[in-house]
Each structure stands twice: as C-alpha cells, then as structure tokens.
LUMMITOR-129707 format. One line per 8 residues: number of its first residue (from 0); for each residue x, y, z of N, C-alpha, C. Coordinates in steps of 0.2 Angstrom, whole numbers, plus 5000, padded with zeros to 4 digits. Example, Ala and Ser with C-alpha at 12.3 -4.5 7.8 and 13.67 -1.06 7.14 Angstrom:
<pts>
0 = 5066 4972 5039 5062 4978 5039 5066 4984 5039 ~ 5064 4989 5035 5068 4995 5036 5064 5000 5039
</pts>
This chain:
<pts>
0 = 4733 4723 4679 4732 4722 4686 4729 4728 4689 ~ 4724 4727 4694 4720 4732 4697 4724 4734 4704 ~ 4729 4739 4703 4733 4741 4708 4729 4744 4714 ~ 4723 4747 4713 4719 4750 4718 4717 4745 4723 ~ 4715 4739 4721 4713 4734 4725 4719 4731 4729 ~ 4724 4730 4726 4730 4728 4730 4732 4733 4735 ~ 4732 4739 4733 4734 4744 4738 4729 4745 4744 ~ 4723 4745 4742 4718 4745 4747 4718 4739 4752
8 = 4720 4733 4750 4721 4727 4754 4727 4728 4758 ~ 4732 4731 4755 4738 4733 4759 4737 4738 4765 ~ 4733 4743 4763 4732 4748 4768 4727 4745 4774 ~ 4723 4741 4772 4719 4737 4777 4723 4733 4782 ~ 4728 4729 4779 4733 4725 4783 4737 4730 4787 ~ 4739 4735 4784 4743 4740 4788 4739 4742 4794 ~ 4733 4745 4793 4729 4748 4798 4727 4743 4804 ~ 4727 4736 4802 4725 4731 4807 4731 4728 4811
16 = 4737 4730 4809 4743 4728 4812 4748 4733 4814 ~ 4746 4739 4815 4750 4745 4817 4754 4743 4823 ~ 4752 4739 4828 4756 4738 4834 4761 4732 4832 ~ 4762 4730 4826 4767 4724 4825 4772 4727 4820 ~ 4777 4723 4819 4782 4725 4814 4779 4723 4807 ~ 4780 4728 4803 4777 4727 4796 4783 4729 4791 ~ 4784 4724 4787 4790 4724 4782 4788 4725 4775 ~ 4791 4729 4771 4790 4730 4764 4789 4724 4761
24 = 4793 4719 4762 4793 4713 4758 4787 4709 4760 ~ 4784 4709 4766 4778 4706 4768 4772 4709 4764 ~ 4772 4716 4764 4767 4719 4760 4767 4717 4753 ~ 4773 4718 4750 4774 4716 4743 4772 4709 4741 ~ 4774 4704 4745 4772 4697 4744 4764 4697 4744 ~ 4761 4700 4749 4753 4699 4749 4750 4702 4743 ~ 4754 4707 4740 4751 4710 4733 4754 4707 4727 ~ 4758 4702 4728 4761 4698 4723 4765 4702 4718
32 = 4769 4707 4721 4773 4712 4718 4780 4711 4721 ~ 4785 4713 4717 4792 4714 4720 4792 4720 4725 ~ 4796 4720 4729 4797 4726 4734 4797 4732 4730 ~ 4802 4732 4725 4803 4739 4722 4796 4741 4718 ~ 4793 4736 4715 4787 4738 4711 4781 4740 4716 ~ 4781 4736 4721 4775 4738 4726 4776 4745 4729 ~ 4783 4747 4731 4784 4753 4734 4782 4759 4729 ~ 4784 4758 4722 4783 4763 4717 4775 4763 4716
40 = 4771 4758 4716 4764 4758 4715 4761 4761 4721 ~ 4763 4759 4727 4760 4762 4733 4761 4770 4733 ~ 4767 4772 4732 4768 4779 4732 4764 4783 4727 ~ 4764 4780 4721 4760 4783 4716 4752 4783 4717 ~ 4750 4778 4720 4742 4778 4722 4741 4782 4728 ~ 4745 4781 4733 4743 4785 4740 4746 4792 4740 ~ 4752 4793 4737 4755 4799 4737 4760 4800 4742 ~ 4762 4795 4745 4768 4795 4750 4771 4788 4750
48 = 4777 4788 4752 4780 4781 4753 4777 4777 4758 ~ 4778 4770 4758 4775 4765 4762 4777 4767 4769 ~ 4783 4768 4771 4786 4769 4777 4783 4775 4780 ~ 4782 4780 4777 4779 4787 4779 4772 4786 4781 ~ 4768 4782 4777 4761 4781 4778 4760 4777 4784 ~ 4764 4772 4785 4764 4768 4791 4766 4772 4797 ~ 4771 4776 4797 4773 4780 4803 4767 4785 4805 ~ 4764 4788 4800 4759 4793 4801 4753 4789 4804
56 = 4751 4783 4802 4745 4779 4805 4747 4777 4812 ~ 4753 4775 4813 4755 4774 4820 4754 4780 4825 ~ 4757 4785 4822 4756 4791 4826 4749 4794 4827 ~ 4745 4793 4822 4738 4794 4823 4735 4790 4829 ~ 4736 4783 4829 4733 4779 4834 4736 4780 4840 ~ 4743 4782 4841 4746 4784 4847 4743 4790 4850 ~ 4741 4795 4845 4738 4801 4848 4731 4800 4851 ~ 4727 4796 4847 4721 4794 4850 4721 4790 4857
64 = 4726 4786 4857 4728 4783 4864 4730 4788 4869 ~ 4734 4793 4867 4736 4798 4872 4730 4801 4875 ~ 4725 4802 4871 4719 4806 4873 4714 4802 4877 ~ 4714 4795 4875 4708 4791 4878 4710 4786 4884 ~ 4717 4786 4885 4719 4781 4890 4724 4785 4895 ~ 4726 4782 4900 4731 4785 4905 4738 4781 4904 ~ 4738 4777 4899 4744 4773 4898 4750 4778 4897 ~ 4756 4775 4900 4762 4779 4900 4764 4780 4892
72 = 4767 4786 4891 4770 4788 4884 4775 4783 4882 ~ 4779 4780 4886 4784 4775 4884 4780 4769 4881 ~ 4775 4767 4885 4772 4761 4883 4768 4762 4877 ~ 4765 4768 4875 4762 4769 4869 4767 4769 4863 ~ 4773 4772 4865 4778 4772 4860 4780 4765 4858 ~ 4782 4761 4863 4784 4754 4861 4778 4750 4858 ~ 4772 4751 4860 4767 4748 4857 4766 4749 4849 ~ 4768 4755 4847 4767 4757 4840 4774 4757 4837
80 = 4779 4752 4839 4785 4751 4836 4790 4756 4836 ~ 4790 4761 4840 4795 4766 4841 4800 4763 4846 ~ 4807 4764 4844 4812 4760 4848 4813 4763 4855 ~ 4811 4770 4856 4811 4773 4862 4807 4779 4863 ~ 4806 4782 4869 4802 4788 4869 4804 4794 4866 ~ 4811 4794 4865 4814 4800 4862 4812 4800 4854 ~ 4813 4794 4851 4811 4794 4844 4804 4795 4843 ~ 4800 4793 4847 4793 4794 4847 4791 4801 4848
88 = 4794 4804 4852 4793 4811 4854 4795 4816 4848 ~ 4800 4814 4845 4803 4818 4839 4798 4817 4833 ~ 4796 4811 4832 4791 4809 4826 4784 4813 4827 ~ 4782 4812 4834 4776 4815 4836 4776 4823 4835 ~ 4781 4826 4837 4782 4833 4837 4782 4835 4829 ~ 4786 4831 4825 4786 4833 4818 4779 4833 4815 ~ 4775 4828 4817 4769 4827 4813 4764 4832 4816 ~ 4763 4833 4823 4758 4837 4826 4760 4844 4829
96 = 4767 4845 4829 4769 4852 4831 4770 4853 4838 ~ 4768 4848 4842 4769 4848 4849 4771 4841 4852 ~ 4775 4841 4858 4776 4834 4860 4770 4831 4863 ~ 4771 4824 4864 4765 4820 4866 4762 4822 4873 ~ 4767 4824 4877 4765 4825 4884 4761 4832 4884 ~ 4763 4836 4880 4759 4843 4880 4752 4841 4876 ~ 4752 4837 4871 4746 4835 4867 4741 4832 4872 ~ 4743 4827 4876 4739 4824 4881 4736 4829 4886
104 = 4741 4833 4889 4739 4838 4894 4734 4843 4892 ~ 4734 4845 4886 4730 4850 4883 4724 4847 4879 ~ 4724 4841 4879 4718 4837 4876 4717 4840 4869 ~ 4722 4841 4865 4722 4844 4858 4717 4840 4854 ~ 4713 4843 4850 4708 4840 4846 4711 4838 4839 ~ 4711 4831 4838 4714 4828 4832 4711 4831 4825 ~ 4705 4832 4826 4701 4834 4820 4704 4841 4817 ~ 4705 4845 4822 4707 4852 4821 4714 4851 4817
112 = 4719 4847 4820 4725 4846 4818 4725 4844 4811 ~ 4721 4838 4809 4721 4835 4803 4718 4840 4798 ~ 4713 4844 4799 4710 4848 4795 4714 4854 4793 ~ 4718 4856 4798 4723 4861 4797 4729 4859 4792 ~ 4731 4852 4793 4736 4850 4789 4733 4847 4782 ~ 4726 4847 4782 4723 4844 4776 4725 4837 4774 ~ 4725 4833 4779 4726 4826 4778 4720 4822 4777 ~ 4721 4817 4772 4715 4812 4771 4719 4805 4770
120 = 4715 4800 4772 4718 4794 4771 4716 4791 4764 ~ 4720 4787 4762 4718 4784 4755 4712 4780 4755 ~ 4710 4777 4761 4704 4773 4761 4698 4777 4760 ~ 4698 4783 4763 4692 4788 4762 4692 4790 4755 ~ 4698 4790 4751 4698 4793 4744 4695 4787 4740 ~ 4696 4781 4741 4693 4776 4737 4687 4773 4739 ~ 4685 4774 4745 4678 4771 4747 4672 4774 4744
</pts>
C-alpha cells in the first residue's frame, strides 16, 4: 500500500477542515486503515502524531488570522476548535513563545519564527 498517498490525502483533508472537529477515526476510515495503524503510519511518515500536527496547523492559521484580521482572540480560538481563550493562549505561547495578544500587537513575522524553529510541513516535503 502506498502510505505516502494516504497520508498526503489525510493532510489535505486536515488542512481544509481546520475549523471543524477532526477525529482520528474519521481520518483512518478515509485512509482505509485502523485508527491504531493510521496513527503509527502518520507519525512515521510525518514525524509527529496526528493530534500534534492538527494542533500546529490550527495555531498557524490562527496566527495568520491574528495578523490579517481584527477578529477577537476568543473568536479565533473557538473557530480553530480550542475550548476557551486560556487553552488557546497556552498552546499558542508554547508554539510561538509569546501570547497571541502580544503577537498581534507586535505584528510578529511568522516566517522568522518558522525558520528559527526549522519547521516544514509534510506537503512541502513530498511535493
């Protein structure tokens, strides 16, 4: 079985549905794998667990929205499936090193942060 194709389709689905609830079972079913096997394959191919990948992608989209809109932080947090602003702020600060309010206020450059953390997405690796 071509796992790269399955994972690529899964990633495309994830990235197109970041503002919706995404369940491991749903992704595994789309790839015709068990949840357990899908999780192992995804982690092996992408280098991080499914939930971590989804969380990072949601935070990236939220960061872009912080810079390009005047939407309230709580609205952005809820849009990207965080249960409240506090959990969003904790996750955001863990990934970017600063809280979302400061990020927006200082118009932090995402490219600088990503290059500093040396992060790449799987799609750019297989494209």
